[in-house]
Backbone as JSON Lines, residues from 0, in Angstrom:
{"i":0,"aa":"M","n":[-15.13,12.89,5.88],"ca":[-15.03,11.46,6.16],"c":[-14.41,10.78,5.1]}
{"i":1,"aa":"H","n":[-14.93,11.09,3.6],"ca":[-14.34,10.52,2.57],"c":[-12.74,10.88,2.22]}
{"i":2,"aa":"R","n":[-12.7,12.31,2.49],"ca":[-11.38,12.77,2.17],"c":[-10.19,12.16,3.4]}
{"i":3,"aa":"R","n":[-10.66,11.99,4.58],"ca":[-9.92,11.48,5.64],"c":[-9.42,9.88,5.35]}
{"i":4,"aa":"K","n":[-10.48,9.07,4.61],"ca":[-10.48,7.78,4.51],"c":[-9.28,7.74,3.31]}
{"i":5,"aa":"L","n":[-9.58,8.5,2.24],"ca":[-8.69,8.39,1.05],"c":[-7.24,8.88,1.54]}
{"i":6,"aa":"R","n":[-7.24,9.89,2.45],"ca":[-5.71,10.23,3.04],"c":[-5.18,9.02,3.83]}
{"i":7,"aa":"K","n":[-6.11,8.21,4.2],"ca":[-5.41,7.14,5.27],"c":[-4.88,6.2,4.27]}
{"i":8,"aa":"Y","n":[-5.36,6.05,3.19],"ca":[-5.07,4.94,2.19],"c":[-3.9,5.41,1.52]}
{"i":9,"aa":"R","n":[-3.82,6.74,1.36],"ca":[-2.52,7.39,0.74],"c":[-1.28,7.2,1.44]}
{"i":10,"aa":"I","n":[-1.48,7.55,2.75],"ca":[-0.67,7.38,3.74],"c":[0.03,5.95,3.87]}
{"i":11,"aa":"L","n":[-1.19,5.08,4.08],"ca":[-0.55,3.74,4.12],"c":[0.36,3.35,3.0]}
{"i":12,"aa":"K","n":[-0.12,3.7,1.71],"ca":[0.84,3.06,0.7],"c":[2.15,3.81,0.67]}
{"i":13,"aa":"D","n":[2.23,5.28,1.1],"ca":[3.68,5.8,1.11],"c":[4.52,5.05,2.3]}
{"i":14,"aa":"I","n":[3.75,4.66,3.34],"ca":[4.36,3.75,4.53],"c":[5.04,2.65,3.63]}
{"i":15,"aa":"C","n":[4.02,1.94,3.22],"ca":[4.63,0.67,2.67],"c":[5.9,0.92,1.49]}
{"i":16,"aa":"A","n":[5.73,1.87,0.59],"ca":[6.92,2.49,-0.09],"c":[7.93,2.61,0.64]}
{"i":17,"aa":"V","n":[8.05,3.35,1.46],"ca":[9.28,3.68,2.44],"c":[9.76,2.43,2.98]}
{"i":18,"aa":"V","n":[9.02,1.56,3.71],"ca":[9.49,0.36,3.99],"c":[10.2,-0.69,3.08]}
{"i":19,"aa":"G","n":[9.62,-0.58,2.04],"ca":[10.23,-1.36,0.57],"c":[11.33,-0.53,0.42]}
{"i":20,"aa":"G","n":[11.57,0.75,0.32],"ca":[12.74,1.47,0.21],"c":[13.75,1.1,1.01]}
{"i":21,"aa":"V","n":[13.63,1.21,2.21],"ca":[14.46,0.77,3.08],"c":[15.13,-0.7,3.07]}
{"i":22,"aa":"A","n":[14.26,-1.37,2.81],"ca":[14.52,-2.97,2.49],"c":[15.54,-3.31,1.47]}
{"i":23,"aa":"V","n":[15.29,-2.36,0.3],"ca":[16.37,-2.22,-0.61],"c":[17.68,-1.94,-0.34]}
{"i":24,"aa":"L","n":[17.73,-0.68,0.35],"ca":[18.85,-0.06,0.92],"c":[19.54,-1.15,1.94]}
{"i":25,"aa":"V","n":[18.92,-1.63,2.76],"ca":[19.59,-2.86,3.63],"c":[20.04,-3.7,2.84]}
{"i":26,"aa":"M","n":[19.47,-4.25,1.75],"ca":[19.77,-5.33,1.01],"c":[21.19,-4.79,0.35]}
{"i":27,"aa":"A","n":[21.15,-3.71,-0.33],"ca":[22.27,-3.1,-1.04],"c":[23.59,-2.86,-0.02]}
{"i":28,"aa":"G","n":[23.28,-2.58,1.15],"ca":[24.29,-2.37,2.06],"c":[24.93,-3.47,2.73]}
{"i":29,"aa":"S","n":[23.97,-4.55,3.01],"ca":[24.65,-5.84,3.43],"c":[25.54,-6.6,2.34]}
{"i":30,"aa":"A","n":[24.96,-6.19,1.0],"ca":[25.77,-6.85,-0.32],"c":[27.3,-6.03,-0.32]}
{"i":31,"aa":"D","n":[27.12,-4.92,-0.01],"ca":[28.29,-4.17,0.05],"c":[29.17,-4.42,1.15]}
{"i":32,"aa":"S","n":[28.7,-4.72,2.38],"ca":[29.48,-5.08,3.39],"c":[30.17,-6.38,3.38]}
{"i":33,"aa":"Y","n":[29.44,-7.46,2.59],"ca":[29.74,-8.78,2.56],"c":[30.88,-8.65,1.37]}
{"i":34,"aa":"S","n":[30.86,-7.82,0.39],"ca":[31.75,-7.81,-0.73],"c":[33.07,-7.25,-0.08]}
{"i":35,"aa":"Q","n":[32.94,-6.46,0.92],"ca":[34.24,-5.82,1.76],"c":[34.7,-6.61,2.79]}
{"i":36,"aa":"N","n":[34.27,-7.95,3.15],"ca":[34.49,-8.82,3.99],"c":[34.29,-8.2,5.34]}
{"i":37,"aa":"I","n":[33.36,-7.4,5.46],"ca":[33.09,-6.65,6.89],"c":[32.16,-7.53,7.45]}
{"i":38,"aa":"I","n":[31.28,-8.29,6.97],"ca":[30.34,-9.25,7.65],"c":[30.57,-10.67,7.11]}
{"i":39,"aa":"S","n":[30.16,-11.72,7.89],"ca":[30.48,-13.1,7.53],"c":[29.26,-13.59,6.75]}
{"i":40,"aa":"T","n":[29.59,-14.66,5.99],"ca":[28.51,-15.19,5.1],"c":[27.02,-15.39,5.86]}
{"i":41,"aa":"A","n":[27.1,-15.84,7.17],"ca":[25.83,-16.01,8.06],"c":[25.14,-14.74,8.26]}
{"i":42,"aa":"E","n":[25.92,-13.72,8.75],"ca":[25.25,-12.31,8.79],"c":[24.82,-11.73,7.58]}
{"i":43,"aa":"F","n":[25.46,-12.04,6.51],"ca":[24.9,-11.49,5.27],"c":[23.46,-11.96,4.75]}
{"i":44,"aa":"L","n":[23.59,-13.46,4.86],"ca":[22.35,-14.09,4.59],"c":[21.47,-13.79,5.46]}
{"i":45,"aa":"L","n":[21.65,-13.63,6.91],"ca":[20.56,-13.37,7.61],"c":[19.82,-11.96,7.54]}
{"i":46,"aa":"S","n":[20.8,-10.75,7.29],"ca":[20.54,-9.56,6.95],"c":[19.62,-9.49,5.48]}
{"i":47,"aa":"F","n":[20.11,-10.27,4.53],"ca":[19.63,-10.12,3.4],"c":[18.41,-10.92,3.36]}
{"i":48,"aa":"G","n":[18.07,-11.92,4.11],"ca":[16.8,-12.74,3.94],"c":[15.93,-11.67,4.92]}
{"i":49,"aa":"I","n":[16.14,-11.0,5.64],"ca":[15.14,-10.32,6.8],"c":[14.74,-9.08,5.83]}
{"i":50,"aa":"A","n":[15.69,-8.62,5.13],"ca":[15.33,-7.26,4.15],"c":[14.56,-7.87,3.0]}
{"i":51,"aa":"L","n":[14.79,-9.13,2.36],"ca":[13.85,-9.49,1.18],"c":[12.5,-9.77,1.91]}
{"i":52,"aa":"D","n":[12.35,-10.37,3.23],"ca":[11.1,-10.79,3.64],"c":[10.27,-9.29,4.11]}
{"i":53,"aa":"M","n":[11.1,-8.3,4.32],"ca":[10.39,-6.96,4.6],"c":[9.85,-6.31,3.29]}
{"i":54,"aa":"M","n":[10.66,-6.53,2.32],"ca":[10.5,-6.18,1.13],"c":[9.13,-6.76,0.61]}
{"i":55,"aa":"I","n":[8.99,-7.9,0.8],"ca":[8.01,-8.71,0.09],"c":[6.74,-8.47,0.83]}
{"i":56,"aa":"V","n":[6.9,-8.38,2.24],"ca":[5.68,-7.88,3.08],"c":[4.99,-6.57,2.62]}
{"i":57,"aa":"A","n":[5.98,-5.51,2.47],"ca":[5.63,-4.34,2.18],"c":[5.15,-4.18,0.74]}
{"i":58,"aa":"Y","n":[5.4,-5.13,-0.11],"ca":[4.87,-5.12,-1.54],"c":[3.34,-5.49,-1.77]}
{"i":59,"aa":"M","n":[3.28,-6.68,-0.62],"ca":[1.97,-7.3,-0.51],"c":[0.94,-6.31,-0.04]}
{"i":60,"aa":"L","n":[1.47,-5.61,1.1],"ca":[0.7,-4.83,1.64],"c":[0.14,-3.7,0.93]}
{"i":61,"aa":"H","n":[1.01,-3.14,0.14],"ca":[0.79,-2.1,-0.75],"c":[-0.43,-2.45,-1.72]}
{"i":62,"aa":"G","n":[-0.33,-3.64,-2.41],"ca":[-1.19,-4.11,-2.97],"c":[-2.71,-4.42,-2.52]}
{"i":63,"aa":"C","n":[-2.59,-4.76,-0.95],"ca":[-3.92,-4.82,-0.47],"c":[-4.55,-3.5,-0.31]}
{"i":64,"aa":"V","n":[-3.49,-2.51,0.08],"ca":[-4.1,-1.33,0.36],"c":[-4.71,-0.6,-0.95]}
{"i":65,"aa":"K","n":[-3.97,-0.83,-2.12],"ca":[-4.3,-0.37,-3.32],"c":[-5.82,-0.86,-3.49]}
{"i":66,"aa":"D","n":[-5.69,-2.25,-3.35],"ca":[-7.19,-2.74,-3.73],"c":[-8.27,-2.54,-3.11]}
{"i":67,"aa":"R","n":[-8.18,-2.22,-1.62],"ca":[-8.78,-1.8,-0.62],"c":[-9.43,-0.53,-1.19]}
{"i":68,"aa":"E","n":[-8.65,0.74,-1.46],"ca":[-8.76,1.97,-1.98],"c":[-9.68,1.88,-3.11]}
{"i":69,"aa":"K","n":[-9.24,1.16,-3.87],"ca":[-10.11,0.85,-5.32],"c":[-11.55,0.46,-4.99]}
{"i":70,"aa":"H","n":[-11.72,-0.48,-4.13],"ca":[-13.04,-1.12,-3.61],"c":[-13.81,0.1,-3.12]}
{"i":71,"aa":"Y","n":[-13.22,0.87,-2.07],"ca":[-13.88,1.93,-1.6],"c":[-14.44,2.91,-2.44]}
{"i":72,"aa":"L","n":[-13.53,3.29,-3.47],"ca":[-13.8,4.58,-4.64],"c":[-15.2,3.52,-5.35]}
{"i":73,"aa":"Q","n":[-15.19,2.49,-5.63],"ca":[-16.15,1.95,-6.31],"c":[-17.55,1.79,-5.63]}
{"i":74,"aa":"I","n":[-17.57,1.52,-4.42],"ca":[-18.66,1.54,-3.43],"c":[-19.07,2.84,-3.17]}
{"i":75,"aa":"R","n":[-18.41,4.05,-2.98],"ca":[-18.57,5.34,-2.99],"c":[-19.34,5.72,-4.24]}
{"i":76,"aa":"E","n":[-18.91,5.26,-5.44],"ca":[-19.52,5.75,-6.84],"c":[-21.04,5.11,-6.76]}
{"i":77,"aa":"L","n":[-21.13,3.79,-6.33],"ca":[-22.65,3.14,-6.64],"c":[-23.55,3.73,-5.65]}
{"i":78,"aa":"R","n":[-23.0,4.28,-4.39],"ca":[-23.77,5.04,-3.57],"c":[-24.08,6.33,-3.91]}
{"i":79,"aa":"R","n":[-23.27,6.86,-4.66],"ca":[-23.72,8.37,-5.54],"c":[-24.6,8.13,-6.52]}
{"i":80,"aa":"R","n":[-24.65,6.79,-7.28],"ca":[-25.42,6.66,-8.42],"c":[-26.78,6.36,-7.88]}
{"i":81,"aa":"H","n":[-27.03,5.63,-6.94],"ca":[-28.17,5.32,-6.27],"c":[-28.98,6.52,-5.68]}
{"i":82,"aa":"R","n":[-28.06,7.22,-4.98],"ca":[-28.47,8.59,-4.21],"c":[-29.01,9.21,-5.44]}
{"i":83,"aa":"R","n":[-28.6,9.52,-6.62],"ca":[-28.81,10.11,-7.77],"c":[-30.33,9.67,-8.37]}
{"i":84,"aa":"Q","n":[-30.43,8.52,-8.3],"ca":[-31.56,7.68,-9.02],"c":[-32.71,7.88,-8.08]}
{"i":85,"aa":"D","n":[-32.49,7.83,-6.81],"ca":[-33.6,8.04,-5.93],"c":[-34.04,9.56,-5.91]}
{"i":86,"aa":"I","n":[-33.23,10.51,-6.12],"ca":[-33.85,12.13,-6.2],"c":[-34.22,12.2,-7.67]}
{"i":87,"aa":"E","n":[-33.78,11.29,-8.59],"ca":[-34.55,11.4,-9.92],"c":[-36.11,11.01,-9.83]}
{"i":88,"aa":"K","n":[-36.17,9.86,-9.31],"ca":[-37.44,9.2,-8.97],"c":[-38.31,9.98,-8.23]}
{"i":89,"aa":"S","n":[-38.07,10.75,-7.05],"ca":[-38.76,11.3,-6.33],"c":[-39.01,12.68,-7.29]}
{"i":90,"aa":"V","n":[-38.18,13.37,-7.86],"ca":[-38.73,14.43,-8.8],"c":[-39.86,14.12,-9.84]}
{"i":91,"aa":"Q","n":[-39.62,12.83,-10.62],"ca":[-40.48,12.28,-11.32],"c":[-41.93,12.11,-10.66]}
{"i":92,"aa":"A","n":[-41.82,11.67,-9.45],"ca":[-42.95,11.25,-8.71],"c":[-43.78,12.7,-8.38]}
{"i":93,"aa":"I","n":[-43.02,13.71,-8.17],"ca":[-43.86,14.94,-7.91],"c":[-44.35,15.46,-9.34]}
{"i":94,"aa":"R","n":[-43.86,15.28,-10.32],"ca":[-44.42,15.85,-11.5],"c":[-45.6,15.15,-12.0]}
């Protein structure tokens, strides 16, 4: 269960990175097309704006997933400590 959840977070972070990378490539491609007069100013602004929005959303989502993964690891560590303390208490009670 734990490995599967951590793998899910890792995959989500990778997806966010790929989407952000694609957005950067789209921005570079639209700037290149605009500089060669292949697309109009309106098309350039539209594609650049969409790519910029996509990159911002991917960055924010990456941060959220990273924070969620960190929170999950902290909770898991707390549970592990509590379990260890319970075991130690039961061993002391037996002695």
